[in-house]
C-alpha positions in Angstrom: 17.1 -15.7 13.6 19.5 -16.8 16.3 18.1 -18.4 19.4 20.3 -18.9 22.4 19.1 -21.2 25.1 20.5 -21.4 28.6 19.8 -24.8 29.9 20.8 -27.5 32.4 20.4 -31.1 31.1 19.1 -32.1 34.6 16.3 -29.5 34.4 13.0 -31.2 33.6 11.5 -28.0 32.3 14.4 -27.4 30.0 13.5 -30.6 28.1 9.8 -29.6 28.0 10.8 -26.1 26.8 12.9 -27.6 24.0 9.8 -29.4 22.7 7.7 -26.2 22.9 10.4 -24.3 21.0 10.6 -27.1 18.3 6.8 -27.0 17.9 6.9 -23.2 17.5 9.6 -23.4 14.9 7.3 -25.5 12.7 5.1 -22.5 12.4 7.8 -20.7 10.4 8.8 -23.2 7.7 10.4 -20.6 5.4 12.6 -19.1 8.1 16.2 -20.0 9.0 17.0 -20.5 12.6 20.4 -20.9 14.4 20.1 -22.6 17.7 22.9 -22.3 20.3 22.7 -24.1 23.6 24.3 -22.4 26.5 25.5 -24.0 29.7 23.8 -23.4 33.1 24.0 -25.4 36.3 21.0 -25.3 38.7 23.2 -26.9 41.4 26.9 -26.5 40.7 27.9 -28.1 44.0 25.8 -31.3 43.7 27.7 -34.4 44.6 27.2 -37.4 42.2 25.2 -40.2 43.9 24.7 -43.0 41.5 22.9 -45.2 44.1 20.2 -42.6 44.6 17.3 -41.5 42.4 15.7 -38.1 42.2 12.8 -39.0 44.5 15.1 -40.1 47.3 17.5 -37.2 46.8 14.7 -34.5 47.0 13.1 -36.3 50.0 16.4 -36.1 51.9 17.1 -32.5 50.9 13.7 -31.2 51.7 13.0 -33.3 54.7 10.0 -35.1 53.3 9.0 -38.7 52.6 9.8 -40.4 49.3 6.1 -40.6 48.7 5.7 -36.9 49.1 8.6 -36.4 46.7 6.9 -38.6 44.1 3.7 -36.6 44.4 5.7 -33.3 43.8 7.2 -34.8 40.6 3.9 -36.3 39.3 2.8 -33.0 37.8 6.1 -32.6 36.0 5.8 -36.1 34.6 2.3 -35.3 33.4 3.4 -32.1 31.8 6.2 -33.8 30.0 3.8 -36.4 28.7 1.8 -33.7 27.0 4.7 -33.0 24.7 5.5 -36.7 24.1 8.3 -37.0 26.7 8.5 -40.1 28.9 10.0 -39.1 32.3 11.2 -41.8 34.7 12.4 -40.0 37.8 12.7 -43.3 39.6 15.5 -44.2 37.3 17.3 -40.8 37.1 20.8 -40.9 38.6 21.9 -38.0 40.7 24.9 -36.4 38.9 26.8 -33.2 38.5 26.2 -31.9 35.0 29.5 -30.1 34.6 31.2 -32.9 32.6 28.2 -33.2 30.3 28.2 -29.4 29.7 31.9 -29.6 28.7 31.0 -32.2 26.1 28.1 -30.1 24.9 30.6 -27.3 24.3 32.7 -29.7 22.3 29.6 -30.8 20.3 28.9 -27.1 19.5 32.2 -26.8 17.8 31.2 -29.7 15.5 27.7 -28.5 14.8 26.2 -31.2 17.0 25.1 -29.1 20.0 21.4 -29.7 19.5 21.6 -33.5 19.0 23.9 -33.9 21.9 21.6 -31.9 24.2 18.7 -34.1 23.1 20.8 -37.2 23.7 21.7 -36.2 27.3 18.1 -35.1 28.1 16.7 -38.5 27.0 19.5 -40.4 28.8 18.9 -38.6 32.1 15.1 -38.3 32.2 13.9 -41.3 30.3 16.7 -43.9 30.3 18.2 -43.4 33.7 21.8 -43.2 32.5 24.6 -42.1 34.8 25.9 -38.8 33.3 28.9 -38.8 35.6 30.2 -42.1 34.2 32.9 -41.7 31.6 32.0 -44.8 29.5 28.4 -43.8 29.5 29.2 -40.2 28.4 31.5 -41.6 25.7 28.8 -43.9 24.4 26.2 -41.2 24.3 28.4 -38.7 22.6 29.6 -41.1 19.9 26.0 -42.0 19.3 25.3 -38.3 18.8 28.0 -38.2 16.1 31.1 -37.0 18.0 34.5 -38.6 17.5 35.5 -41.0 20.2 39.0 -39.6 20.6 37.7 -36.0 20.9 35.3 -37.1 23.6 37.9 -39.0 25.6 40.3 -36.0 25.3 37.6 -33.8 27.0 37.0 -36.4 29.7 40.7 -36.9 30.4 41.6 -33.2 30.4 39.5 -31.4 33.0 40.3 -28.0 31.7 39.1 -28.6 28.1 36.0 -26.5 27.5 35.7 -25.7 31.2 36.1 -22.0 30.6 33.4 -22.2 27.9 30.9 -23.6 30.4 31.9 -21.0 33.0 31.7 -18.2 30.4 28.1 -19.2 29.6 27.1 -19.3 33.2 28.8 -15.9 33.9 27.0 -14.4 30.9 23.7 -15.7 32.2 24.3 -13.9 35.5 25.2 -10.7 33.7 21.9 -10.6 31.7 19.9 -11.5 34.7 19.1 -15.2 34.2 17.7 -16.6 37.4 16.4 -19.9 36.2 16.3 -22.1 33.1 15.3 -22.7 30.5 16.0 -19.1 29.3 15.6 -18.3 25.6 17.0 -15.2 23.9 15.9 -14.3 20.3 18.3 -12.2 18.3 19.4 -10.5 21.5 16.1 -8.6 21.4 13.5 -10.7 23.1 13.6 -13.3 25.9 11.4 -16.0 27.3 12.0 -17.5 30.7 10.7 -20.9 31.5 8.9 -23.6 29.4 6.2 -21.2 28.3 3.3 -22.3 26.0 4.0 -22.9 22.4 1.9 -19.9 21.4 4.1 -17.6 23.5 7.1 -18.8 21.5 5.3 -18.3 18.2 4.3 -14.8 19.2 7.7 -13.8 20.3 9.3 -15.1 17.1 6.8 -13.3 15.0 7.6 -10.1 16.8 11.3 -10.5 16.2 10.7 -11.3 12.5 8.4 -8.3 12.1 11.0 -6.0 13.5 13.7 -7.0 11.0 
């Protein structure tokens, strides 16, 4: 079964959805799954602001206090904890995810899409790494198994894999994706959002039953 996932590495529900999907996959130990991560940007025009965390950014954008912003995020932190994820929005660095998406596209060509996606999620939501910093991106990608020279080539050539990112985003628009995460199973069934694990299991069972 092929599972395509449109995701933005700065989307907190995408990381949660990844964990829900992984848990559901365990219910089918005898099946083979091909996972393909697809690029999506929730805010393509966001300007990197390494001196500002998510709480401060949202407070300014929504015209609220930092404390109100923290309260809005508290439920997301609790939901992430339910699947073993440790979110630290106070450390998250405001970045534009386009660079990281280009590197994920590179990773996909090396069979390292999933591990790179995981690496970026953790770096952003847990470790507070700056995903617009070239040295940080290089370190993370090499840690995920990518070749240093390949990574540097992508970072130095702005056009490399840019069309792949744009193509994924365009495809998402064509099939009606309005938010992420968005999961497509064998191009037959889709799940929008970080739905409960049981929903993933039921959908996969329906796909397998129809084969």
